[in-house]
C-alpha positions in Angstrom: 0.0 0.0 0.0 1.2 3.5 -0.8 -1.3 5.4 1.3 -5.0 5.3 2.2 -7.8 7.7 2.7 -11.1 7.2 4.6 -12.7 5.1 1.7 -9.8 4.5 -0.6 -6.5 2.6 -0.8 -3.7 3.5 -3.2 -1.5 0.6 -4.2 0.9 -0.6 -6.9 -0.9 -1.6 -10.1 -1.2 -5.4 -10.7 -2.1 -7.7 -13.6 -5.4 -8.4 -11.9 -6.4 -4.7 -12.8 -6.5 -5.5 -16.5 -10.3 -5.6 -17.0 -11.3 -2.6 -14.9 -8.3 -0.7 -16.3 -9.5 -1.3 -19.9 -13.1 -0.4 -18.8 -11.7 3.1 -17.9 -9.3 3.5 -20.8 -11.9 2.6 -23.5 -14.6 5.0 -22.1 -14.8 8.2 -24.0 -16.6 9.9 -21.1 -13.4 9.3 -19.1 -10.8 10.0 -21.7 -12.3 13.0 -23.6 -12.1 15.4 -20.7 -8.4 14.7 -20.3 -8.3 14.9 -23.5 -6.9 11.7 -24.7 -8.1 9.2 -27.2 -9.8 6.0 -26.0 -7.7 2.9 -26.1 -8.3 -0.5 -27.8 -8.0 -3.6 -25.7 -4.5 -4.2 -27.1 -3.4 -0.6 -26.4 -4.9 -0.7 -22.8 -3.3 -4.0 -22.0 0.1 -2.8 -23.3 -0.1 0.4 -21.4 -1.0 -1.4 -18.1 1.9 -3.7 -18.7 4.2 -0.7 -19.2 2.9 0.9 -15.9 3.4 -2.4 -14.0 7.0 -3.0 -15.3 8.3 0.5 -14.9 11.9 1.2 -14.1 13.0 3.5 -11.4 13.9 6.3 -13.9 10.6 6.1 -15.7 8.2 9.1 -15.6 5.5 6.5 -14.8 7.1 5.1 -11.7 4.6 6.8 -9.4 1.4 5.8 -11.2 -0.8 3.8 -8.8 -4.1 2.0 -8.6 -7.0 3.5 -6.6 -9.1 0.8 -4.8 -12.4 1.3 -3.1 -12.0 -0.2 0.4 -15.6 -1.5 0.8 -15.7 -3.5 -2.5 -11.9 -3.9 -3.1 -12.7 -2.7 -6.6 -10.2 -0.9 -8.9 -11.7 2.5 -9.4 -9.0 4.4 -11.2 -5.4 5.7 -11.3 -3.6 8.4 -9.4 -0.1 9.6 -9.9 2.8 11.8 -9.0 4.5 13.1 -12.2 6.9 15.9 -13.1 5.5 18.7 -15.1 7.4 20.7 -17.9 9.0 22.8 -15.2 10.1 19.7 -13.2 7.7 20.4 -10.4 5.8 17.7 -8.7 2.4 17.2 -10.4 -0.6 15.2 -9.2 -3.1 13.5 -11.4 -6.0 11.1 -11.2 -8.5 9.3 -13.4 -11.6 7.5 -12.2 -13.9 4.9 -13.8 -17.2 6.6 -14.7 -19.3 4.6 -12.2 -17.2 6.1 -9.4 -17.8 9.7 -10.3 -19.9 12.2 -8.3 -19.5 10.4 -4.9 -16.6 12.5 -3.7 -13.8 10.1 -4.7 -12.1 12.7 -6.9 -12.0 15.2 -4.0 -10.9 12.5 -1.5 -8.0 11.2 -3.7 -6.8 14.8 -4.5 -6.6 15.6 -0.8 -4.9 12.2 -0.2 -2.3 12.9 -2.9 -1.6 16.4 -1.4 -1.2 15.0 2.1 1.0 12.2 0.8 3.2 14.7 -1.2 3.7 17.1 1.7 3.8 14.7 4.6 5.5 11.6 3.1 7.4 12.7 -0.1 8.7 15.9 1.2 7.3 18.1 -1.5 7.5 21.9 -1.1 5.1 22.7 -4.0 2.5 20.5 -5.7 1.0 21.3 -9.1 -1.8 19.9 -11.2 -2.7 20.6 -14.9 -6.2 20.2 -16.2 -8.0 20.7 -19.5 -10.0 23.9 -18.9 -13.2 22.2 -20.2 -12.9 19.4 -17.6 -15.4 21.0 -15.3 -15.4 18.2 -12.7 -11.6 18.3 -12.2 -11.4 22.1 -12.2 -14.0 22.2 -9.4 -12.0 19.7 -7.4 -8.7 21.5 -7.9 -10.2 24.9 -7.0 -11.0 23.5 -3.6 -7.4 22.9 -2.7 -5.1 24.8 -5.1 -4.7 28.2 -6.7 -4.9 28.6 -10.4 -1.6 29.9 -11.8 -2.1 30.2 -15.5 -3.7 28.9 -18.7 -1.4 27.5 -21.4 -1.5 25.5 -24.6 -0.7 21.9 -24.1 1.1 20.7 -27.2 0.8 17.0 -26.4 -2.9 17.0 -25.9 -3.6 20.0 -28.2 -5.8 21.8 -25.7 -5.8 24.7 -23.3 -4.8 23.5 -19.8 -4.9 25.4 -16.5 -2.0 24.9 -14.1 -2.8 24.9 -10.4 -0.3 25.1 -7.5 -0.1 24.6 -3.8 2.7 25.3 -1.4 3.4 23.2 1.7 3.3 26.2 4.0 -0.2 27.1 2.8 -1.5 23.5 3.1 -0.2 23.0 6.6 -1.6 26.3 8.0 
């Protein structure tokens, strides 16, 4: 286990996650707000395998499974990445049936606590497609919007949020 919240456990990804992982990656309602294309079964399985077999120097080394405690179900991914300015960046993605019950807010708070209290982060950032209303609402609860910018990789306008440890621990 990496960390846990009241209702969720964050753990290393495993081969048993293959079917719910594909359920998430093939769903346009999940992928379009990122925005990323949906994946075929082959693409999803290959990506999960890549995430499971990451090396220590991989940018994907801190991508983890989110599991609902009460059902032990894989409900999504969360991550610590590095943004284009080499700052710590959080991210998450949830399967659609687990939306609108507070899990996005709960995992965001958990990632922030983990970053400041366990990883020793001084600043945490998050980038979100400005049309991803659900995630912008969540990030606005915890972080300050810094700037909007064009994301070349996803070909969209993203908003960068940031939060400093001193502000979080006040």
